[in-house]
MILUMVO-752624 format. One record per atom (N, C-alpha, C, O, CB): chain; atom name; x, y, z. Coordinates in steps of 0.1 Angstrom, whole numbers, plus 5000, padded with zeros to 4 digits. Glycine has a CB too. Layout:
<atoms>
  chaine  atome  east  north    up
       A     CA     X      Y     Z
...
</atoms>
This chain:
<atoms>
  chaine  atome  east  north    up
       A      N  3849   8371  4417
       A     CA  3837   8369  4408
       A      C  3838   8389  4404
       A      O  3831   8396  4397
       A     CB  3818   8361  4419
       A      N  3851   8393  4414
       A     CA  3852   8405  4406
       A      C  3843   8421  4411
       A      O  3839   8431  4406
       A     CB  3846   8398  4393
       A      N  3844   8413  4426
       A     CA  3835   8425  4437
       A      C  3846   8436  4443
       A      O  3841   8444  4451
       A     CB  3827   8418  4454
       A      N  3859   8436  4439
       A     CA  3871   8444  4444
       A      C  3869   8460  4434
       A      O  3871   8471  4439
       A     CB  3888   8433  4439
       A      N  3867   8458  4423
       A     CA  3870   8467  4416
       A      C  3854   8471  4417
       A      O  3854   8483  4413
       A     CB  3878   8464  4402
       A      N  3842   8468  4420
       A     CA  3831   8477  4421
       A      C  3835   8483  4438
       A      O  3837   8495  4442
       A     CB  3813   8467  4418
       A      N  3835   8472  4443
       A     CA  3836   8484  4459
       A      C  3848   8493  4457
       A      O  3854   8496  4468
       A     CB  3840   8476  4476
       A      N  3852   8497  4450
       A     CA  3866   8505  4448
       A      C  3861   8517  4439
       A      O  3865   8529  4441
       A     CB  3881   8494  4439
       A      N  3850   8514  4428
       A     CA  3844   8523  4423
       A      C  3828   8531  4431
       A      O  3823   8541  4428
       A     CB  3844   8517  4410
       A      N  3825   8519  4442
       A     CA  3814   8525  4449
       A      C  3822   8539  4461
       A      O  3817   8550  4464
       A     CB  3804   8509  4460
       A      N  3830   8536  4465
       A     CA  3842   8544  4470
       A      C  3845   8553  4462
       A      O  3855   8558  4467
       A     CB  3854   8538  4474
       A      N  3843   8560  4450
       A     CA  3849   8568  4441
       A      C  3861   8567  4436
       A      O  3866   8576  4429
       A     CB  3849   8577  4444
       A      N  3867   8556  4438
       A     CA  3882   8552  4430
       A      C  3881   8548  4418
       A      O  3873   8539  4416
       A     CB  3891   8542  4435
       A      N  3889   8555  4408
       A     CA  3890   8551  4398
       A      C  3898   8541  4400
       A      O  3908   8539  4407
       A     CB  3892   8559  4390
       A      N  3885   8528  4385
       A     CA  3897   8516  4383
       A      C  3901   8510  4369
       A      O  3891   8504  4364
       A     CB  3893   8503  4391
       A      N  3908   8510  4365
       A     CA  3911   8503  4350
       A      C  3918   8489  4356
       A      O  3926   8486  4364
       A     CB  3925   8514  4338
       A      N  3906   8482  4347
       A     CA  3909   8469  4343
       A      C  3910   8463  4331
       A      O  3913   8471  4322
       A     CB  3902   8465  4346
       A      N  3910   8457  4328
       A     CA  3908   8446  4312
       A      C  3890   8441  4312
       A      O  3881   8441  4320
       A     CB  3921   8426  4315
       A      N  3891   8439  4296
       A     CA  3878   8431  4298
       A      C  3874   8420  4292
       A      O  3867   8415  4283
       A     CB  3869   8438  4296
       A      N  3885   8417  4304
       A     CA  3886   8400  4302
       A      C  3879   8391  4314
       A      O  3878   8396  4325
       A     CB  3904   8395  4302
       A      N  3874   8380  4312
       A     CA  3864   8373  4318
       A      C  3850   8383  4322
       A      O  3844   8391  4315
       A     CB  3870   8366  4330
       A      N  3848   8380  4337
       A     CA  3833   8386  4335
       A      C  3835   8401  4344
       A      O  3828   8402  4354
       A     CB  3819   8374  4343
       A      N  3844   8412  4341
       A     CA  3848   8422  4348
       A      C  3842   8431  4340
       A      O  3839   8440  4348
       A     CB  3862   8424  4351
       A      N  3838   8434  4329
       A     CA  3826   8444  4321
       A      C  3814   8443  4325
       A      O  3807   8454  4326
       A     CB  3824   8442  4305
       A      N  3808   8428  4329
       A     CA  3794   8428  4334
       A      C  3794   8428  4349
       A      O  3784   8433  4355
       A     CB  3786   8416  4329
       A      N  3806   8423  4356
       A     CA  3800   8429  4369
       A      C  3801   8448  4371
       A      O  3793   8456  4376
       A     CB  3809   8421  4382
       A      N  3812   8450  4365
       A     CA  3817   8465  4368
       A      C  3803   8472  4359
       A      O  3804   8485  4357
       A     CB  3835   8469  4360
       A      N  3792   8468  4354
       A     CA  3785   8473  4343
       A      C  3791   8484  4334
       A      O  3786   8496  4334
       A     CB  3773   8477  4349
       A      N  3798   8482  4329
       A     CA  3806   8491  4319
       A      C  3813   8502  4325
       A      O  3823   8506  4318
       A     CB  3798   8498  4308
       A      N  3812   8508  4337
       A     CA  3812   8518  4346
       A      C  3834   8519  4346
       A      O  3841   8528  4346
       A     CB  3801   8513  4363
       A      N  3836   8510  4347
       A     CA  3853   8509  4348
       A      C  3865   8514  4337
       A      O  3866   8505  4328
       A     CB  3856   8496  4349
       A      N  3872   8522  4335
       A     CA  3877   8519  4327
       A      C  3892   8510  4323
       A      O  3902   8508  4330
       A     CB  3876   8528  4325
       A      N  3890   8504  4307
       A     CA  3898   8492  4302
       A      C  3904   8489  4292
       A      O  3901   8492  4281
       A     CB  3893   8483  4301
       A      N  3914   8484  4294
       A     CA  3921   8483  4284
       A      C  3920   8472  4275
       A      O  3919   8460  4278
       A     CB  3932   8484  4289
       A      N  3921   8476  4264
       A     CA  3920   8467  4254
       A      C  3924   8451  4254
       A      O  3918   8440  4253
       A     CB  3928   8473  4246
       A      N  3937   8456  4256
       A     CA  3952   8442  4253
       A      C  3956   8442  4270
       A      O  3963   8451  4273
       A     CB  3972   8450  4238
       A      N  3955   8433  4279
       A     CA  3962   8431  4292
       A      C  3972   8428  4288
       A      O  3979   8431  4297
       A     CB  3958   8421  4301
       A      N  3978   8424  4280
       A     CA  3993   8418  4278
       A      C  4001   8431  4273
       A      O  4013   8429  4268
       A     CB  3993   8403  4266
       A      N  3995   8446  4274
       A     CA  4003   8452  4265
       A      C  4002   8466  4274
       A      O  3993   8474  4274
       A     CB  3998   8452  4249
       A      N  4019   8466  4282
       A     CA  4021   8477  4289
       A      C  4022   8494  4286
       A      O  4024   8503  4294
       A     CB  4031   8473  4294
       A      N  4020   8494  4272
       A     CA  4015   8505  4265
       A      C  4003   8510  4274
       A      O  4003   8518  4283
       A     CB  4012   8501  4249
       A      N  3992   8500  4267
       A     CA  3981   8503  4274
       A      C  3974   8508  4282
       A      O  3965   8517  4282
       A     CB  3981   8500  4276
       A      N  3981   8498  4294
       A     CA  3980   8497  4310
       A      C  3987   8514  4316
       A      O  3982   8521  4326
       A     CB  3992   8480  4316
       A      N  3998   8518  4308
       A     CA  4004   8528  4311
       A      C  3999   8544  4312
       A      O  4001   8554  4320
       A     CB  4012   8525  4304
       A      N  3992   8541  4300
       A     CA  3977   8548  4291
       A      C  3969   8557  4300
       A      O  3967   8569  4304
       A     CB  3964   8534  4286
       A      N  3964   8543  4300
       A     CA  3950   8542  4307
       A      C  3952   8552  4323
       A      O  3945   8562  4327
       A     CB  3946   8523  4309
       A      N  3962   8544  4329
       A     CA  3972   8544  4348
       A      C  3971   8562  4344
       A      O  3962   8567  4351
       A     CB  3999   8534  4352
       A      N  3975   8570  4336
       A     CA  3977   8579  4332
       A      C  3965   8591  4330
       A      O  3965   8603  4334
       A     CB  3984   8576  4323
       A      N  3956   8582  4324
       A     CA  3945   8588  4322
       A      C  3941   8593  4336
       A      O  3939   8605  4337
       A     CB  3934   8579  4316
       A      N  3940   8585  4351
       A     CA  3933   8586  4358
       A      C  3943   8593  4373
       A      O  3938   8595  4384
       A     CB  3926   8572  4357
       A      N  3952   8595  4370
       A     CA  3960   8598  4378
       A      C  3955   8616  4381
       A      O  3955   8625  4372
       A     CB  3976   8594  4372
       A      N  3951   8615  4396
       A     CA  3948   8626  4401
       A      C  3933   8628  4397
       A      O  3925   8635  4403
       A     CB  3957   8636  4397
       A      N  3930   8621  4388
       A     CA  3917   8625  4386
       A      C  3906   8622  4401
       A      O  3909   8615  4411
       A     CB  3911   8615  4372
       A      N  3897   8629  4399
       A     CA  3888   8628  4408
       A      C  3870   8623  4403
       A      O  3863   8630  4396
       A     CB  3890   8641  4414
       A      N  3864   8609  4411
       A     CA  3856   8600  4407
       A      C  3844   8604  4415
       A      O  3846   8607  4427
       A     CB  3862   8585  4408
       A      N  3834   8605  4412
       A     CA  3820   8606  4420
       A      C  3818   8589  4423
       A      O  3818   8580  4414
       A     CB  3805   8614  4409
       A      N  3816   8586  4440
       A     CA  3812   8575  4443
       A      C  3798   8567  4429
       A      O  3787   8572  4427
       A     CB  3807   8578  4459
       A      N  3804   8556  4424
       A     CA  3797   8549  4414
       A      C  3779   8541  4421
       A      O  3783   8534  4430
       A     CB  3810   8536  4407
       A      N  3770   8541  4420
       A     CA  3760   8535  4423
       A      C  3760   8520  4416
       A      O  3762   8518  4404
       A     CB  3749   8544  4420
       A      N  3758   8510  4426
       A     CA  3754   8492  4420
       A      C  3745   8489  4430
       A      O  3746   8484  4441
       A     CB  3768   8478  4421
       A      N  3735   8493  4423
       A     CA  3720   8491  4438
       A      C  3724   8474  4433
       A      O  3726   8468  4444
       A     CB  3694   8499  4434
       A      N  3726   8466  4422
       A     CA  3725   8456  4424
       A      C  3732   8449  4437
       A      O  3727   8440  4444
       A     CB  3728   8452  4413
       A      N  3743   8455  4439
       A     CA  3748   8450  4450
       A      C  3752   8457  4463
       A      O  3763   8457  4468
       A     CB  3757   8445  4446
       A      N  3739   8463  4467
       A     CA  3739   8465  4482
       A      C  3739   8461  4487
       A      O  3735   8450  4484
       A     CB  3735   8469  4489
       A      N  3744   8463  4502
       A     CA  3750   8453  4513
       A      C  3730   8445  4516
       A      O  3727   8433  4518
       A     CB  3762   8465  4534
       A      N  3721   8454  4516
       A     CA  3709   8444  4517
       A      C  3705   8437  4509
       A      O  3698   8427  4512
       A     CB  3700   8447  4520
       A      N  3708   8442  4496
       A     CA  3703   8431  4487
       A      C  3712   8421  4489
       A      O  3707   8409  4489
       A     CB  3702   8433  4472
       A      N  3726   8422  4491
       A     CA  3733   8412  4492
       A      C  3732   8400  4503
       A      O  3735   8388  4502
       A     CB  3744   8418  4491
       A      N  3729   8407  4514
       A     CA  3728   8400  4522
       A      C  3710   8398  4524
       A      O  3705   8399  4535
       A     CB  3737   8406  4533
       A      N  3704   8396  4518
       A     CA  3691   8393  4517
       A      C  3692   8375  4507
       A      O  3686   8365  4510
       A     CB  3681   8408  4509
       A      N  3697   8377  4499
       A     CA  3702   8364  4486
       A      C  3712   8356  4497
       A      O  3712   8344  4495
       A     CB  3714   8371  4468
       A      N  3717   8358  4503
       A     CA  3727   8350  4511
       A      C  3712   8347  4521
       A      O  3705   8338  4517
       A     CB  3744   8359  4519
       A      N  3710   8349  4528
       A     CA  3702   8341  4536
       A      C  3691   8332  4529
       A      O  3687   8322  4534
       A     CB  3697   8349  4546
       A      N  3685   8338  4517
       A     CA  3673   8332  4512
       A      C  3680   8316  4505
       A      O  3673   8306  4504
       A     CB  3666   8343  4500
       A      N  3695   8319  4502
       A     CA  3699   8308  4498
       A      C  3707   8302  4510
       A      O  3713   8291  4507
       A     CB  3707   8311  4485
       A      N  3709   8306  4523
       A     CA  3710   8295  4535
       A      C  3695   8289  4543
       A      O  3695   8280  4552
       A     CB  3719   8301  4546
       A      N  3687   8296  4538
       A     CA  3672   8290  4544
       A      C  3672   8280  4533
       A      O  3672   8268  4539
       A     CB  3657   8302  4544
       A      N  3671   8279  4522
       A     CA  3672   8270  4512
       A      C  3678   8259  4511
       A      O  3674   8248  4506
       A     CB  3675   8275  4504
       A      N  3684   8262  4514
       A     CA  3698   8249  4516
       A      C  3695   8243  4531
       A      O  3699   8231  4534
       A     CB  3717   8259  4518
       A      N  3687   8251  4539
       A     CA  3685   8241  4552
       A      C  3674   8234  4550
       A      O  3673   8222  4553
       A     CB  3682   8248  4566
       A      N  3662   8242  4544
       A     CA  3653   8232  4540
       A      C  3655   8217  4531
       A      O  3646   8208  4531
       A     CB  3645   8240  4533
       A      N  3669   8217  4525
       A     CA  3668   8207  4515
       A      C  3672   8195  4522
       A      O  3671   8184  4516
       A     CB  3675   8211  4503
       A      N  3678   8197  4536
       A     CA  3683   8190  4541
       A      C  3675   8175  4548
       A      O  3682   8167  4554
       A     CB  3689   8198  4547
</atoms>
């Protein structure tokens, strides 16, 4: 689903990733992106950009533990009620 980059950014870790699939949507366009995931030079440049950088933890309220837990509980209750 793309939670590892979000979790890393919530901890203040810079994330370099691609714009492939749902990653930009999940990361809220807060990560650093490589345009061509098959271009090693692009990866190298982006990684060099973040080497030694300090990033503040990013806020993702839509993925807070409380909100995600509530969504799972609601889903489980609905599944039980369907039986």
